[in-house]
C-alpha positions as CSV (number, residue, x, y, z in Angstrom):
1,M,31.0,-96.3,246.6
2,H,32.6,-98.4,243.8
3,S,34.6,-96.4,241.3
4,T,34.2,-97.1,237.6
5,E,37.8,-96.2,237.0
6,P,40.5,-98.9,236.9
7,R,42.1,-99.8,240.2
8,H,45.7,-98.6,240.9
9,P,47.7,-100.8,243.4
10,P,49.9,-98.8,245.8
11,Q,53.1,-99.6,244.1
12,A,51.8,-98.4,240.7
13,T,50.9,-95.0,242.2
14,E,54.3,-94.7,244.0
15,S,56.3,-95.4,240.9
16,H,54.0,-93.3,238.7
17,Q,53.5,-96.2,236.3
18,P,51.4,-95.1,233.3
19,D,47.8,-96.3,232.9
20,L,46.3,-98.3,230.1
21,K,44.7,-95.9,227.6
22,R,41.0,-95.8,226.5
23,E,41.5,-95.9,222.7
24,L,39.0,-98.5,221.5
25,G,35.7,-97.3,220.1
26,I,32.5,-99.1,219.5
27,W,33.6,-100.6,216.2
28,S,36.8,-102.0,217.7
29,A,34.9,-103.5,220.6
30,A,32.2,-105.0,218.4
31,S,34.9,-106.4,216.1
32,I,36.5,-108.2,219.1
33,V,33.2,-109.9,219.7
34,I,32.5,-110.9,216.1
35,G,36.1,-111.6,215.2
36,T,36.8,-113.8,218.2
37,V,33.6,-115.8,218.0
38,I,33.7,-116.5,214.3
39,G,36.8,-118.7,213.8
40,S,36.6,-122.0,212.0
41,A,33.4,-123.3,213.6
42,I,31.2,-121.7,211.1
43,F,32.8,-123.8,208.4
44,I,32.6,-127.2,210.2
45,V,30.1,-127.3,213.1
46,P,26.9,-127.9,211.1
47,S,28.1,-131.4,210.1
48,A,28.2,-132.6,213.8
49,M,24.9,-130.8,214.6
50,V,22.8,-132.4,211.8
51,K,24.1,-135.8,212.8
52,S,22.6,-135.2,216.3
53,V,19.3,-133.7,215.3
54,G,18.7,-135.2,211.8
55,T,17.1,-132.2,209.9
56,P,18.0,-128.7,208.7
57,A,15.0,-127.3,210.5
58,M,16.3,-128.6,213.8
59,V,19.8,-127.3,213.1
60,F,18.3,-123.8,212.6
61,A,16.3,-124.3,215.8
62,V,19.5,-125.2,217.8
63,F,21.4,-122.2,216.4
64,V,18.5,-119.9,217.4
65,V,18.3,-121.4,220.9
66,G,22.1,-121.2,221.3
67,G,22.0,-117.7,220.0
68,I,19.3,-116.6,222.5
69,L,21.4,-118.2,225.3
70,T,24.5,-116.3,224.1
71,L,22.5,-113.1,224.0
72,F,21.3,-113.7,227.6
73,G,24.9,-114.2,228.6
74,A,25.9,-110.9,226.8
75,L,23.0,-109.0,228.4
76,S,24.2,-110.3,231.8
77,Y,27.8,-109.4,231.2
78,A,26.8,-106.0,230.0
79,E,25.7,-105.0,233.5
80,L,29.0,-106.2,235.0
81,A,31.1,-104.6,232.3
82,A,29.4,-101.2,232.6
83,A,29.7,-101.2,236.4
84,M,33.3,-102.5,236.4
85,P,35.0,-101.4,233.2
86,E,38.5,-102.7,234.2
87,A,41.1,-104.9,232.6
88,G,40.5,-108.6,233.2
89,G,36.8,-109.0,232.7
90,E,35.7,-112.2,234.4
91,Y,38.7,-112.0,236.7
92,D,37.3,-108.8,238.2
93,Y,33.7,-110.1,238.4
94,L,34.7,-113.3,240.2
95,R,37.1,-111.4,242.5
96,E,34.4,-108.9,243.5
97,A,31.6,-111.4,243.8
98,Y,33.3,-114.4,245.5
99,G,36.7,-113.2,246.7
100,P,40.3,-113.0,245.2
101,L,40.8,-116.7,245.2
102,W,38.1,-117.3,242.6
103,G,39.5,-114.4,240.5
104,F,43.0,-116.0,240.7
105,I,41.7,-119.5,239.7
106,Y,40.1,-117.9,236.6
107,G,43.3,-116.0,235.7
108,W,45.6,-118.9,236.4
109,T,43.5,-121.2,234.2
110,Q,43.3,-118.6,231.4
111,M,47.0,-117.8,231.4
112,W,48.4,-121.3,231.4
113,V,45.8,-123.4,229.6
114,A,42.5,-121.9,228.5
115,K,43.4,-118.8,226.6
116,S,47.0,-119.8,225.7
117,G,45.7,-123.3,224.6
118,S,43.0,-121.5,222.6
119,I,45.6,-119.3,220.9
120,A,47.7,-122.3,220.1
121,T,44.7,-124.2,218.7
122,I,43.7,-121.2,216.5
123,A,47.2,-120.7,215.2
124,T,47.6,-124.4,214.4
125,G,44.3,-124.2,212.5
126,F,45.7,-121.4,210.4
127,F,48.6,-123.6,209.2
128,I,46.4,-126.6,208.6
129,Y,44.2,-124.5,206.2
130,L,47.3,-123.1,204.5
131,A,48.7,-126.6,204.1
132,N,45.9,-127.1,201.5
133,F,47.9,-124.8,199.3
134,R,51.4,-125.7,200.6
135,P,51.5,-129.4,201.6
136,E,55.2,-129.1,202.6
137,L,54.1,-127.3,205.8
138,E,53.1,-130.8,207.1
139,H,56.7,-132.0,206.7
140,V,58.8,-132.6,209.8
141,W,61.5,-129.9,210.3
142,V,63.2,-131.4,213.3
143,V,62.8,-134.4,215.7
144,V,63.6,-133.6,219.4
145,P,65.0,-136.9,220.8
146,L,63.0,-136.6,224.1
147,P,59.9,-138.6,225.0
148,L,57.6,-135.5,224.6
149,G,55.6,-136.7,221.6
150,E,52.5,-138.9,221.4
151,G,52.8,-142.0,223.6
152,G,56.2,-141.0,224.8
153,A,57.6,-140.9,221.3
154,P,60.2,-138.3,220.2
155,L,58.7,-134.8,219.6
156,E,58.3,-134.0,215.9
157,I,58.2,-130.3,215.0
158,R,56.7,-129.5,211.6
159,Y,57.3,-126.5,209.4
160,G,53.7,-125.5,209.8
161,Q,54.2,-125.2,213.6
162,L,57.0,-122.8,213.0
163,L,54.6,-120.7,210.8
164,A,52.0,-120.8,213.6
165,V,54.6,-119.6,216.1
166,A,55.5,-116.8,213.6
167,V,51.9,-115.7,213.3
168,I,51.5,-115.5,217.1
169,A,54.7,-113.5,217.3
170,I,53.6,-111.0,214.6
171,L,50.2,-110.4,216.1
172,G,51.7,-110.2,219.6
173,L,54.0,-107.4,218.4
174,V,51.1,-105.7,216.6
175,N,49.3,-105.5,220.0
176,Y,52.5,-104.6,221.8
177,F,52.7,-101.4,219.8
178,G,49.4,-100.0,221.0
179,V,45.8,-101.0,221.7
180,R,44.7,-98.7,218.9
181,V,47.0,-100.6,216.5
182,G,45.6,-103.9,217.7
183,G,42.1,-102.6,217.6
184,D,42.4,-101.2,214.1
185,V,43.9,-104.5,212.8
186,Q,41.0,-106.3,214.5
187,V,38.5,-104.1,212.7
188,V,40.1,-104.5,209.3
189,I,40.5,-108.3,209.5
190,T,37.0,-108.8,210.9
191,L,35.6,-106.6,208.1
192,V,37.4,-108.6,205.4
193,K,36.3,-111.8,207.1
194,V,32.6,-110.8,207.2
195,V,32.8,-109.7,203.5
196,L,34.3,-113.1,202.5
197,I,31.8,-115.1,204.5
198,A,29.0,-112.9,203.1
199,A,30.2,-113.7,199.6
200,I,30.1,-117.4,200.4
201,I,26.6,-117.1,201.8
202,V,25.3,-115.1,198.7
203,I,26.8,-117.6,196.3
204,G,25.2,-120.5,198.2
205,L,21.8,-118.7,198.3
206,T,21.7,-117.7,194.7
207,T,23.4,-120.6,192.8
208,S,21.4,-122.8,190.5
209,H,23.1,-125.8,192.1
210,G,20.8,-125.4,195.1
211,T,17.2,-126.2,195.9
212,V,14.8,-125.3,198.8
213,A,13.8,-129.0,198.8
214,N,17.0,-129.7,200.7
215,Y,15.5,-127.9,203.7
216,R,13.0,-130.8,204.0
217,T,15.6,-133.6,203.9
218,A,16.5,-135.7,206.9
219,I,18.9,-138.4,208.1
220,P,18.7,-140.9,210.9
221,S,19.8,-139.4,214.2
222,A,19.7,-139.7,218.0
223,A,16.8,-137.3,217.9
224,G,14.8,-136.4,221.0
225,I,16.2,-134.3,223.9
226,G,19.5,-136.0,223.9
227,G,20.2,-135.2,220.3
228,F,19.0,-131.6,220.6
229,F,21.2,-131.1,223.7
230,A,24.3,-132.6,221.9
231,A,23.8,-130.2,219.0
232,L,23.2,-127.3,221.5
233,V,26.6,-128.0,223.1
234,A,28.3,-127.8,219.7
235,A,26.4,-124.5,219.0
236,L,27.4,-123.0,222.3
237,W,31.0,-123.8,221.6
238,A,30.6,-122.2,218.1
239,Y,29.2,-119.0,219.9
240,D,32.0,-119.0,222.5
241,G,34.3,-116.0,222.7
242,W,31.6,-113.2,222.8
243,N,32.8,-112.4,226.3
244,N,36.4,-111.6,225.3
245,V,35.7,-107.9,224.9
246,V,35.1,-107.4,228.6
247,M,38.8,-108.3,229.2
248,V,39.8,-105.0,227.6
249,A,37.2,-102.9,229.3
250,S,39.8,-100.5,230.7
251,E,40.8,-99.5,227.2
252,I,37.3,-98.9,225.7
253,R,36.1,-95.3,225.4
254,K,32.8,-94.5,227.1
255,P,32.7,-98.1,228.5
256,Q,29.3,-97.6,230.2
257,R,27.8,-97.1,226.7
258,N,30.1,-99.0,224.4
259,L,30.6,-102.2,226.3
260,P,26.9,-103.1,226.5
261,L,26.4,-102.0,222.9
262,S,29.3,-104.0,221.6
263,L,28.3,-107.2,223.5
264,V,24.7,-107.1,222.3
265,L,25.3,-105.9,218.7
266,G,28.3,-108.2,218.3
267,S,26.2,-111.2,219.5
268,L,23.3,-110.4,217.3
269,A,25.6,-110.1,214.3
270,V,27.1,-113.5,214.9
271,I,23.7,-115.1,215.3
272,A,22.6,-113.6,211.9
273,I,25.8,-114.7,210.2
274,Y,25.5,-118.3,211.5
275,L,21.9,-118.6,210.5
276,A,22.5,-117.2,207.0
277,A,25.5,-119.5,206.5
278,N,23.5,-122.5,207.4
279,F,20.7,-121.5,205.1
280,A,23.3,-121.4,202.3
281,Y,24.8,-124.7,203.2
282,F,21.5,-126.6,203.3
283,R,20.3,-125.0,200.1
284,V,23.1,-126.6,198.2
285,L,23.6,-129.8,200.3
286,P,20.9,-132.1,201.7
287,A,21.1,-133.2,205.3
288,G,23.1,-136.3,204.3
289,G,25.5,-134.2,202.3
290,V,26.2,-131.9,205.3
291,A,26.6,-134.8,207.6
292,A,29.0,-136.6,205.3
293,H,31.5,-133.7,205.1
294,D,33.4,-132.2,208.1
295,R,34.2,-129.1,206.1
296,V,30.7,-128.2,205.1
297,A,31.5,-124.8,203.5
298,S,34.3,-126.2,201.4
299,E,32.1,-129.0,200.1
300,M,29.3,-126.5,199.3
301,M,31.7,-124.3,197.3
302,R,33.2,-127.3,195.6
303,Q,29.8,-128.3,194.4
304,I,29.3,-124.8,192.9
305,L,32.8,-123.7,191.7
306,G,34.9,-126.9,191.8
307,Q,38.2,-127.0,193.5
308,N,38.7,-123.2,193.2
309,G,35.6,-122.8,195.3
310,A,37.0,-125.0,198.0
311,G,40.2,-123.1,197.9
312,A,38.3,-119.8,198.4
313,V,36.8,-121.2,201.6
314,S,40.3,-122.1,202.9
315,I,41.3,-118.5,202.3
316,A,38.2,-117.2,204.1
317,A,38.9,-119.6,206.9
318,M,42.5,-118.3,207.3
319,I,41.3,-114.7,207.4
320,S,38.6,-115.7,209.9
321,I,41.2,-117.5,212.0
322,L,43.5,-114.5,212.0
323,A,40.8,-112.2,213.4
324,A,40.0,-114.8,216.1
325,L,43.7,-115.0,216.9
326,N,44.3,-111.3,217.1
327,G,41.2,-110.8,219.2
328,S,42.4,-113.6,221.6
329,I,45.8,-112.1,222.1
330,L,44.4,-108.5,222.4
331,S,41.9,-109.6,225.1
332,G,43.6,-112.5,226.7
333,S,46.7,-110.6,227.7
334,R,44.7,-108.3,229.9
335,V,43.9,-111.1,232.4
336,P,47.5,-111.9,233.6
337,F,48.0,-108.2,233.6
338,A,45.1,-107.7,236.0
339,M,46.3,-110.5,238.2
340,A,49.8,-109.0,238.4
341,R,48.4,-105.5,239.0
342,D,46.7,-107.1,242.1
343,R,50.1,-108.6,243.0
344,L,48.7,-112.2,242.5
345,F,51.1,-113.0,239.6
346,F,54.6,-112.2,238.6
347,R,54.9,-108.4,239.3
348,R,56.7,-107.7,236.0
349,V,53.6,-108.7,234.1
350,A,51.8,-105.7,235.5
351,H,54.2,-103.4,233.5
352,V,52.6,-100.8,231.2
353,H,54.7,-99.6,228.4
354,P,55.5,-95.9,229.0
355,H,55.1,-95.0,225.3
356,Y,52.6,-97.5,223.8
357,R,50.5,-97.7,227.0
358,T,49.9,-101.4,226.6
359,P,50.4,-104.3,229.0
360,S,53.5,-105.1,227.1
361,S,55.1,-107.7,229.4
362,S,51.8,-109.6,229.6
363,I,51.4,-109.6,225.8
364,L,54.9,-111.0,225.4
365,V,54.5,-113.7,228.2
366,L,51.1,-114.9,226.9
367,S,52.4,-115.0,223.3
368,A,55.6,-116.8,224.2
369,W,53.7,-119.4,226.3
370,S,51.1,-120.0,223.5
371,A,54.0,-120.4,221.0
372,L,55.6,-123.1,223.3
373,L,52.3,-124.9,223.5
374,V,52.1,-124.9,219.6
375,L,55.6,-126.5,219.5
376,S,54.7,-129.1,222.2
377,S,51.5,-130.2,220.4
378,R,49.9,-130.7,223.8
379,Y,47.5,-127.7,223.7
380,D,44.6,-129.8,222.6
381,Q,44.9,-132.2,225.5
382,L,45.5,-129.4,228.0
383,Y,42.5,-127.5,226.6
384,T,40.3,-130.5,227.0
385,Y,41.3,-130.8,230.6
386,V,40.2,-127.3,231.6
387,I,36.9,-127.2,229.6
388,F,35.1,-128.4,232.7
389,A,36.6,-125.9,235.1
390,S,36.3,-123.1,232.6
391,V,32.6,-123.7,232.1
392,I,32.1,-123.6,235.9
393,L,33.9,-120.3,236.2
394,Y,31.8,-119.0,233.2
395,G,28.6,-119.8,235.0
396,M,29.9,-118.2,238.2
397,A,30.8,-115.0,236.4
398,T,27.3,-114.7,235.0
399,A,25.7,-115.5,238.4
400,A,27.9,-112.6,239.7
401,V,25.2,-110.3,238.3
402,I,22.8,-111.6,240.9
403,V,25.4,-111.9,243.6
404,M,26.5,-108.3,243.2
405,R,23.0,-107.0,243.3
406,Y,22.8,-108.3,246.8
407,K,26.4,-107.8,247.8
408,R,26.9,-104.3,246.4
409,P,23.4,-102.7,245.9
410,E,24.9,-99.2,246.1
411,M,27.3,-99.9,243.1
412,P,26.5,-97.5,240.2
413,R,25.0,-99.6,237.3
414,P,24.9,-97.5,234.1
415,Y,23.3,-100.5,232.4
416,R,21.0,-103.0,234.1
417,T,20.3,-106.4,232.6
418,I,17.1,-106.6,230.7
419,G,14.8,-109.3,232.0
420,Y,16.7,-109.6,235.3
421,P,16.8,-112.0,237.2
422,F,15.4,-114.5,234.6
423,V,17.9,-113.7,231.8
424,P,21.1,-114.5,233.9
425,A,19.3,-117.3,235.7
426,I,18.4,-119.1,232.4
427,F,22.0,-118.6,231.1
428,V,23.4,-120.1,234.3
429,L,21.0,-123.0,234.1
430,A,22.2,-123.7,230.5
431,I,25.8,-123.6,231.8
432,A,24.9,-126.0,234.6
433,C,23.5,-128.5,232.0
434,L,26.8,-128.1,230.0
435,I,28.8,-128.8,233.2
436,V,26.8,-132.0,233.8
437,S,27.2,-133.0,230.2
438,T,30.9,-132.5,230.2
439,L,31.4,-134.4,233.5
440,V,29.4,-137.4,232.3
441,K,31.0,-137.4,228.8
442,S,34.6,-136.8,230.0
443,P,34.9,-137.6,233.7
444,R,38.7,-138.3,233.5
445,E,39.5,-135.1,231.6
446,S,37.3,-133.1,233.9
447,L,39.0,-134.4,237.1
448,M,42.4,-133.9,235.5
449,G,41.4,-130.3,234.8
450,I,40.6,-129.7,238.4
451,V,44.0,-131.1,239.4
452,L,45.7,-128.9,236.9
453,I,44.0,-125.8,238.4
454,L,44.7,-126.9,242.0
455,I,48.4,-126.8,241.1
456,G,48.0,-123.0,241.1
457,L,46.8,-122.8,244.7
458,P,50.3,-122.8,246.3
459,F,51.3,-119.9,244.0
460,Y,48.1,-118.0,245.1
461,Y,49.0,-118.3,248.8
462,F,52.6,-117.4,248.1
463,W,51.7,-114.2,246.3
464,K,49.0,-113.4,248.8
465,R,51.5,-113.7,251.7
466,Q,54.0,-111.6,249.7
467,R,51.3,-108.9,249.3
468,Q,50.5,-109.0,253.0
469,N,54.2,-108.8,254.0
470,H,54.8,-105.9,251.7
471,P,51.6,-103.8,251.5
């Protein structure tokens, strides 16, 4: 019978290595969901969406459909998370459902590109917003005389990139000193973020500068199924990140109860916040006004309060980004740790700090690599490459709910997916559409991503052989 306790590889038992500690409660878990999902997308995505669908009503419809699909994903993951509350999340689900190779591919992708690239992108976004107040952050600090920059040019490192590296380092250290410390920081930053976003929403909904007539405005668009699907892709990326909480499952108290609750409540909270924000935006700005400005929230507040209002949005965005960044480091570091614990990665990364009871080496390695990606300025390109493969693994992890029902019918399931098998099947179908869309839209990048992941296969077989030779 499958145990709901974290696995302990033989060498961990022999050396009496301490375990990760269950110190995260329901609020910390929910704040990882909310804080990681709501980054900068809430301030910018509606512009691209209204260009695709043409009217505010259709933007709301897309956010509702995207929210329902996200909720379906959360309901599906809730069953897996409650049954397998271990560090690693999707790494564990893919390994159990399809074999260790698939778990490794997921972990390899997360460590070197997907999660590290996401952390680098989020940290860079922080300095870009701060540069609105301190333009000198855009100035070049040093030029590295090597062909590492755009088009083989010398690599330019800006002061803002150094700031982004410092922010990653600080949050990495916060999480190094205990999961409770990282969780408490996540709760506080997420709370501040939600309060600031709520203030922006209230101002937009109550100002005399707005009118409900804007909800009936329209602009020319692609319309039809194509336009709706293009907007839905943007919405799904805006909702992305709700699954991060399952990566820290081994550190959540009462995981059979708190994991499903945090996934569902966190997803519902995000849906409500996104819809409320868009009601505020379109009350102040007509469809054309939203389409004309990439930073929709800034433009709305500028219309109401002038430049000070736009500045307030930049502050809210920076707080929002900090929560997403802390949540990404907190959750993402558990994936390479889980791989190393299974002896499919550098063994040192499986180290648990004897006092703080955190995967300290994994936190440091992920933070350091993310910081290097910031300095290289190549995170954007790398991240684009692995989107295709990441989405495939995403769909496979959700389908694992169905696979595991057949493969391990005896497994204890404290929570069972509501609406099974239709709920996971609908989510997997949506992911399949996203895969086709990505392949058609970016065939070169998609194939490059597959190549990037295949580079990891020799390492998998090396570590697998090592494990077999030294059981």
